N, C-alpha and C positions, 0 to 999 in steps of 0.2 A: 874603472870600476870604483864606485863610491863605497867607502867603509865607514860605518858609524862606530866610534869608540870613545872611551872616556878621555878627557883632556887632563893631563897631569898638572899638578900645582905649578910646576916649573914653567908651564906655558901660559899662565894667566896674563902676563904682559902681552903675549902674542894675541890673546883674545881681545885685550883692550885695543891694540892696534887695528885688529880686524873690525871691531865696532866703529872705530873712527872712520875707517874706510867706507863701510856700508851705510853709516848714518851721516856721512859728509861732515864730520866734526873734527876740528883741530883740538887735540888733547895735549895741553901743555903739561910740563913736568909737575907743577904744583897741584894739578887736579887728577893725575893718574890714579892715585890711591882711591879717590872717591868713585872712579869708574869701575874698579875691580869688583867682580861679583862676590858678595859676601857669603861665606859658609855654603858655597854652592856645590851642586852636583853638575859637572860640566861635560857636555857632549860635543864632539867634533865630527864633522863629515869630511873625511879625508879622501882626496884624489891623489893617490901616491903619498908624497910628502906635503902636498899642498892642502892647507886648511881651507876647504871650499864652503863650509857652512858651520854654524855653531849655535848652541842653545845652552843656557844655564838654568838650573832649577834650584830655587831656594826653598828648603823645607820650612814651611810656615804654618800658622794656625789662623783660620779665617772664621770670623764671627758670622754665623747664619742664624735665622730666627730660632731662639731657644737653645742654641748649642754653639760650640766651637769645634770646627772640623780640621783635621790635618789636611794641608793643601800644598800642592806643588805650585809655587809662585814662579812663573816662567819669565825669563829675562834674557837679554843679550842675544836675541834671535837675529840671525842674518845669513845671507847667502851671497857669495861673490857674484858680481855682475856677469862674469864669464861662465857661471854654472847655473844660471837661472833656467827654469823649465826642464830640469833634468831629474826631478823627484827628490832633490836634496832636502827641502823643508818637509816633504811628506815623510821621508825616512826618519828625520829628527823627531817629528811629532809622534810617529808611531813608537819610537823608542821611549819618548817621554811618557806616553800613555801607559806603556808596559811597565816602566819603572814606577810610576805613581801607583798603579794597581798592585804591584808586588810589595810596595811599601805600605799599603793599606790607606792610601790617601784618596778619599772618594771624590775630591774636586781638585781642579787646577785653575789657575787664574793668570791673567797677564794684562798689561797695558798695550794697546795696539796702536802703532804708528800708521798702519794701513789696515783699517778695520775689515774691509771687504775680504782680505785674505783669510782671516781666522774663522769666519763663519763656516768656511769649507772644512775646517777641522773640528767642528762641533762647539766652538765658543760662541756664546751669546752675550750681547751688551747688557750687563746686569746692574750697573750703577751709572748715574750721571752726576755732574757737579756744576756749580755756578761760580762765577767770579763777581765779587762785589767791589764797588768803589764808594767810599763814605766821605762826604764833605764835612770836614771837622774845622773849617775856618770859623764857624760859629758854633755855639754850644749844641750838643746833640740832645734834643728833647726825646724822652722815652715815655711811652704809655705804660710800660711794665715797670713797676717799682723795683729798683735794684736792691738786692740783698745787702744788708749793711755789715756783713761779716768782714773781718780784716783782710786787707790785701798786703802782700809782702813780696819783694823782689828776692829771688834766691840765686845762688851761683850755679853755673853749669854742672859742676862736678856732682852736686847733690840732687840735681833735677830728676834724673831717671827714677831714683828710689821714691821721690815725693810724687812725681806725676803719674807713675805707672798705675797705682791703685785707682786713681780717678779715671784714667783712660780705660781700664778694664771694666769699670762700672758702666762707662759709656758703651762699650762693646756689647754688654748684656742688654742694653736698651735699644740699640740701633745696629742692624746687621750690616755687613759689608767690609768692616775694618779688619786689620791684622793685629794679632797679639804681638807686642813689641818686647824684645829682650833688651838687656842693657846695651849691647852692641848696636842694635837697631836704633835705640834712642840716640846714642852718641853719634852714629854715622849718618842716620837718616833724618833726624829731626833737629838735632842740636850741633851739627857740624859747624865749625868756626866760620867757614866760607861756603856760601851757597853759589855754585857756578851759574845758576839760573837768575841770580839777583846780584850781579856785580855792582860794587859801590855801596852795598848795604853793610851795616855793622854785623858783628857776631850776634848770636841770638840773645835776647833778653827774656827772662822768664818771670811772670807775675803769677802768684798763687793765691787762691781763695780757699777756704776750707772745703768748698764744694765745686772747685773748678780751677782752671788755669788758662793762661794764654802765653804762647811763645811768639815773639815778634822780632823784627829787625828795623832799625832806623836807617834812612838813607837820604839821598839827594832829593831836591824838589820838595822838601818838607813832608816826606812820605813815610808812613809807618807801614811796613809789609807784614801782614799776619801770616804766621807759619802754621799755627795750630791753636784752636780754641775749643775747649771741652768744658761743659758745665752740667751739674746734676739737675738743675732746675732752670726755668726761664728767668727767675729772679737773679740767680747767680750769673747767668749769661748776660743779663742787662748790666750787672755790676762790672763785668769785665769789659763790655763794650764802652761803658761810660769812662772807664779808666783809659782805654786805648784812644778814645776820642778827645781826651783832655791832656794828652802828653804835650808838654811845652815844645815850641819850635816846630810844630807839625800842623798841617792843614788838610791832610788827607790820609785815610786808611785804605790800603789796597789789600783785599782778601782774595787771592787767586783761586782758592779752593774752599767751597762751603757746600753743605747739603742743599739739594734742590728745594727742600722745605724749610730752609733757614728762617729763623724767627725775626731777624733784624729788620727786614723790610716792613714787617707788620708791627714791630715794637716802637718804631720812631713816630713822633708826632707829626713830622713833616716828611712824607715819603720821598720828596725830591732830594733829600739829603743822601739817599741810598740808591745807587743805580746798579742794576744787574748788567754787567758788561759781557759776560760769557755764559754759555750753557753748552756743556760738552760731554761727550762720552768718556767714561773713566774705566772701570774695571770690566774686563771680559772674563766670563766664567765658563768652565767646562765641567760637566758632570762625568767624571771618569767611571764612577759606579752609580748608575741611576737608582737602583733600588736602595742601596745603602744611603745615598744622599737624601732620598725622599723619606726614608724612615727616621733619619737623624734630626730633621728640623721640626720645630713646633708648628702647629696649624691653628688657624683662627676659627675653624668650624669643623664639625664632624660631618663626614660625607664619604661616599664611595664613588670611584671613577674607574673606568677602564681606559687606559691611555695606550695608544698605538704609537710607538717611538720609532722614528727613522734615524738610524745611526750607522752610516757606512764605514766609519773609522774604527768604532769599537763594537763589533758584532754582538758581544754579550749584552749590550744595552738594547739592542733592537728587538722589536716584537711588541706583544701586548702585555701590559702590566695592570694588575688590579690593585689600585691604591685606595687604602682606607685611611682617612685623616682623622684627627682627634687626639685624645690623650695618649693613646698607644698606637701610633701609625704602623701599618703593614703595607708591604709592596711585594707582590708575588706574580710570577708569570701566569698567564691565563689564556684560554682559547675563546673567552667570551667576546661578543661583538664590542667594538670600541665606542666610547662616548666621544672621545676627541682623538684626532690624529695630528701629530706635530713632530718636528725634528728635534734632535737632542739639543741643538743650538737654541731653538726657541724655548724649550723647557728650561735651559740654563738661564736665559734672559729673564724668565718669570720667577725663577727659584727663590730669589731673595725678596721678592715682593715689589720690585721696582717696575716691572712691565706687566701689564694686565693681560691675561689670556683673552679677555673680551676685545682688547685692542688688536691683538694678533689675529683673532678670528675675523674681525672687520676687514683687515688687510688681505685676508685669504691665506695667511701663513699657517693658521690653525684651521683644521677642518672639523666642524662640529657635526657629529653624527646623531647625537641626542640633543634635541632643542633645550637650551638653557644650561647645558653643561659648562660652557665657557664662563657664564656668570657665576655658577656655583664654585668652579675652581678658582676664579678670581677672589671670591669671598674667603675661601679656605686659605689662600696664599697671603691674605692681607696682613700688613704689619703696621703698627702705630706710627713709626717713623720711617721715612724713606731710606733705603740702603745708601751707604756712603762710605768712601774710603779716602783717607788723607795720607796714604803711604804709597809713594811711587817706587817702583822697583824694576 
């Protein structure tokens, strides 16, 4: 008999060992601390004294269009190979949904190592990211005139206080990112050793009055970009010019950038910038559909009746009359639907990264009222593609 219960703080190391087992990772002593779930609510699925499955939730705040919402950031999910297909993950997810609802968090999010699994639990792929390689063996020509504001290198200790206001401004302009507290800055962005980039230096931080870049230097004359945020394209150009001109380097590797990143369009020679990856990033779950739809801003005023299929959270299922605009409303109705879709597909579209028109073309969304998918796409539109640069 599987029992779901809280995992005590004393068993965090047990969770780390469990993660190493299910993710096929060797966790050396020097990196154990970086694996430990931060400030987490921890759930275990116990078969007697055996920890058969686990899930950690980080109470975070997620930027959505026009707002910041309380979010359950789900991490450390795994099930022992001996206990697969016994409902362990289903039980953990049900408890997570209930806890998020009780805490007043209308959304949950995760990074999926196996994306096909989480669609069954109502998660939709809400953001994507690209990886860039920049050839800096020769000067980087820019069509965008760089802002001539001063650049300065700052120490790691003072970085969170200086960088956070700039990052928060970026969250108000582009949905998808997480609000970072000082601990998140220190352990998530500015940690001295990055286990995913062995051989690179501790982070360097360069600051402009309107932006910043965090990067590491490493072997093969490579600069690895950790995080770059700018208030304007001109500031962004100034930071890229700086990165491209660092002595003793011939390449900048940026493993995570927005899908609408400006650099490929800023350069005078497009061959200097190559898009090496395009991958799924944040998976989103609408725990409370009406609350989430009321909370975000909308690009157009309109009215829709949405028929939502949600087998995991029955309170979300049914027909909802959504009015978008300056004062959004979302209430249950018996009116005939304009669109029918799953909670997972609604979550994928929620941040503006996936168009309902695309989902309708694939057959994932059923359009009962001609043109409704086009109208909903217009209402969901955002100026900048959703993006997250915080792994958890």
